[in-house]
C-alpha positions as CSV (number, residue, x, y, z in Angstrom):
1,M,83.3,268.9,-14.3
2,T,82.9,266.8,-11.1
3,L,79.7,264.9,-10.3
4,V,78.8,267.3,-7.6
5,A,79.4,270.3,-9.8
6,G,77.3,268.7,-12.5
7,L,74.4,268.0,-10.1
8,R,74.5,271.6,-8.8
9,S,74.5,272.9,-12.4
10,I,71.2,270.9,-13.0
11,A,69.8,272.2,-9.7
12,G,70.5,275.8,-10.7
13,R,68.3,275.6,-13.8
14,P,64.6,276.4,-13.9
15,G,62.8,273.3,-12.5
16,G,66.2,271.9,-11.7
17,P,65.4,270.9,-8.1
18,T,62.4,268.9,-9.2
19,L,64.4,267.2,-12.0
20,L,67.1,266.4,-9.5
21,A,64.6,265.0,-7.0
22,L,63.2,262.7,-9.7
23,G,66.7,261.5,-10.5
24,F,67.5,260.7,-6.9
25,A,64.1,259.0,-6.5
26,V,65.0,256.3,-9.0
27,L,67.7,255.1,-6.5
28,S,65.1,254.5,-3.9
29,I,62.9,252.2,-5.9
30,P,64.4,249.0,-4.5
31,F,63.8,250.3,-0.9
32,A,60.2,251.3,-1.7
33,T,59.6,247.9,-3.3
34,A,60.9,246.2,-0.1
35,A,58.6,248.3,2.0
36,I,55.5,247.6,-0.1
37,V,56.2,243.8,0.1
38,S,56.9,243.9,3.8
39,V,53.6,245.5,4.9
40,A,51.3,243.4,2.7
41,V,48.5,241.7,4.6
42,D,45.3,239.9,3.9
43,A,41.7,241.0,4.8
44,A,42.2,239.9,8.4
45,G,45.5,241.8,8.7
46,D,47.8,238.7,8.6
47,P,51.0,238.9,6.6
48,V,50.7,237.7,3.0
49,S,52.9,237.6,0.0
50,V,52.5,240.1,-2.9
51,D,53.5,239.7,-6.5
52,L,56.8,241.3,-7.2
53,D,55.7,242.9,-10.5
54,L,52.8,244.7,-8.7
55,A,55.1,245.8,-5.9
56,L,57.6,247.2,-8.4
57,V,55.0,249.1,-10.4
58,M,53.6,250.5,-7.1
59,A,57.1,251.5,-6.0
60,V,58.0,253.3,-9.2
61,V,54.7,255.3,-9.1
62,A,55.1,256.1,-5.4
63,V,58.7,257.4,-5.5
64,L,58.1,259.4,-8.7
65,A,54.9,261.0,-7.3
66,G,56.7,261.8,-4.1
67,A,59.7,263.3,-5.9
68,L,57.5,265.3,-8.2
69,V,55.5,266.8,-5.4
70,G,58.3,267.2,-2.9
71,G,60.8,268.4,-5.4
72,A,58.4,271.0,-6.8
73,I,57.2,272.3,-3.4
74,G,60.5,272.0,-1.6
75,G,62.3,273.4,-4.7
76,L,60.6,276.8,-4.2
77,A,62.8,277.4,-1.1
78,V,65.7,274.9,-1.2
79,R,68.2,277.1,-3.1
80,R,68.3,279.8,-0.5
81,R,67.0,278.0,2.5
82,P,68.0,274.3,2.4
83,D,66.5,273.6,5.8
84,L,63.1,275.0,4.8
85,G,63.2,273.3,1.4
86,L,64.1,270.0,3.1
87,A,61.2,270.3,5.5
88,L,58.8,271.0,2.7
89,A,60.1,268.3,0.5
90,I,59.9,265.5,3.1
91,G,56.6,266.8,4.5
92,T,54.9,266.6,1.1
93,A,56.8,263.8,-0.6
94,W,55.9,261.1,1.9
95,P,52.1,261.6,2.0
96,A,52.1,262.0,-1.8
97,A,53.9,258.7,-2.2
98,V,51.7,256.9,0.4
99,A,48.5,258.1,-1.3
100,T,49.4,256.2,-4.5
101,L,49.6,252.9,-2.7
102,S,45.8,252.4,-2.8
103,I,45.3,254.1,-6.2
104,V,47.7,252.1,-8.3
105,P,46.4,248.6,-7.5
106,G,42.8,249.8,-8.1
107,L,43.7,251.2,-11.5
108,L,45.5,247.9,-12.4
109,G,42.6,245.8,-11.1
110,R,44.9,244.0,-8.6
111,D,44.2,243.1,-5.0
112,Y,46.6,244.7,-2.5
113,R,46.1,245.3,1.2
114,A,48.7,246.6,3.6
115,V,49.4,247.7,7.2
116,R,47.8,245.8,10.0
117,L,45.6,247.9,12.4
118,C,43.9,246.2,15.4
119,I,41.3,248.0,17.5
120,D,38.4,245.6,18.1
121,S,39.5,243.4,15.3
122,C,42.4,243.4,12.9
123,S,42.2,244.7,9.3
124,A,44.2,246.3,6.6
125,V,44.6,250.1,6.5
126,I,45.5,250.3,2.8
127,R,43.1,248.6,0.4
128,G,43.3,248.5,-3.4
129,D,39.5,248.7,-3.6
130,S,39.4,252.0,-1.8
131,A,41.4,254.8,-3.6
132,L,41.4,257.1,-0.5
133,S,42.3,254.4,2.0
134,A,46.1,255.1,1.9
135,I,45.9,258.8,2.5
136,G,43.2,258.3,5.0
137,G,45.4,255.8,6.9
138,Y,48.2,258.3,6.7
139,A,46.0,261.0,8.3
140,I,45.0,258.6,11.1
141,S,48.7,257.8,11.7
142,V,49.5,261.5,12.2
143,V,46.6,261.9,14.7
144,F,47.6,258.7,16.6
145,T,51.2,260.0,17.0
146,A,50.3,263.7,17.7
147,L,50.5,263.2,21.5
148,Y,54.2,262.6,21.4
149,A,55.1,263.9,17.9
150,V,54.1,267.5,18.4
151,P,56.2,268.0,21.6
152,A,59.1,266.1,20.0
153,A,58.9,268.1,16.8
154,G,58.8,271.3,18.8
155,I,61.9,270.4,20.7
156,L,63.7,269.4,17.6
157,L,62.8,272.7,15.8
158,L,64.0,274.7,18.8
159,V,67.3,272.9,18.6
160,A,67.4,273.6,14.9
161,W,66.7,277.3,15.5
162,E,69.6,277.5,18.0
163,L,71.9,275.7,15.6
164,G,71.0,278.1,12.9
165,R,71.7,281.1,15.1
166,R,75.1,279.6,15.8
167,R,75.6,279.1,12.1
168,H,75.6,275.3,12.2
169,R,73.4,275.2,9.1
170,K,74.0,271.6,8.1
171,L,73.2,270.3,11.6
172,R,70.1,272.5,11.6
173,S,68.9,270.8,8.4
174,I,69.3,267.4,10.1
175,F,67.2,268.5,13.1
176,V,64.5,270.0,10.8
177,A,64.3,266.7,9.0
178,S,64.1,264.9,12.3
179,A,61.1,267.1,13.3
180,I,59.2,266.1,10.1
181,V,60.1,262.4,10.8
182,A,58.7,262.7,14.3
183,I,55.3,263.9,12.9
184,D,55.3,261.0,10.4
185,G,56.8,258.6,12.9
186,W,54.1,255.8,12.8
187,S,53.7,255.7,9.0
188,M,57.5,256.0,8.4
189,S,58.3,253.2,10.9
190,T,55.8,251.0,9.1
191,G,57.5,251.6,5.7
192,L,61.0,252.0,7.2
193,P,63.2,251.1,4.1
194,A,61.3,253.6,1.9
195,A,61.2,256.3,4.7
196,A,65.0,255.9,5.3
197,A,65.7,256.2,1.6
198,L,63.5,259.3,1.4
199,V,65.1,261.1,4.3
200,V,68.7,260.4,3.2
201,G,68.0,261.3,-0.4
202,A,66.2,264.5,0.7
203,L,69.2,265.5,2.8
204,V,71.6,265.0,-0.1
205,W,69.2,266.8,-2.5
206,A,68.9,269.8,-0.2
207,M,72.6,270.2,0.2
208,T,73.2,269.7,-3.5
209,C,70.5,272.3,-4.5
210,R,71.8,275.1,-2.2
211,T,73.2,278.1,-4.0
212,E,76.7,279.4,-3.6
213,A,75.3,282.2,-1.5
214,S,73.9,279.7,0.9
215,S,77.1,277.8,0.9
216,A,79.0,280.9,1.9
217,S,76.6,281.5,4.7
218,I,77.3,278.0,6.0
219,Q,81.0,278.6,6.0
220,P,81.7,282.2,6.9
221,S,85.2,283.3,5.8
222,G,85.8,286.5,7.7
223,P,84.8,288.7,10.6
224,S,82.1,290.5,8.6
225,A,80.2,287.2,8.3
226,D,79.4,287.2,12.0
227,P,76.1,288.9,12.9
228,P,76.2,291.5,15.6
229,L,75.3,290.0,19.0
230,P,74.5,291.6,22.4
231,P,77.5,291.7,24.8
232,G,78.1,288.3,26.5
233,W,76.3,286.3,23.8
234,G,79.4,284.8,22.4
235,S,80.3,287.2,19.5
236,T,84.0,286.9,18.6
237,T,84.1,289.8,16.2
238,A,85.6,292.2,18.7
239,A,88.3,289.6,19.7
240,R,89.5,289.4,16.2
């Protein structure tokens, strides 16, 4: 049994997509650790070093929480609709992971501040002494980017819809993922290594979890696989 066949076998079991997401999440721990270290600041918002042991614990909790939430919710649809499962997975995994960044240091009694935000003065968005600061900061980032993110996401989803209509299902999944990234643009750019690992891992996860029926729909093998289209819309069934 090949590696891909083995992973698809796991994904096909009850709870398989979630289990597979947790497995993939382990690979992203170094990237999450790097992101947590890179965004650490002091009370005034200036860059500061952070203990590696704290960053590692935070990274493990964050990626596992994100994988558990994203894998469970995205897994409800990913077998038959990889694009929808991908959107649900990324859209829920990222905020779930971010939310832990202010909870874990507080539970450990450790000081951690991250993400510089300057309005009248500069301060840290994420604070270990405020359990809800991370998810609150995430919500603020979505509001701040809404002006450009909503139109950009709309355009990307329209392109994804057209690609799906033309049976370019894998490309459609990439554009769907891009729409979610647009909405989370500010927070993801702040934690770029972790965000990149999540998006790439989610794409691989979605393609691995798709069923054979979905695979067949991605690669139609005969004339009957083409849907009927109005005259002049590019149907090639009659030509064959």
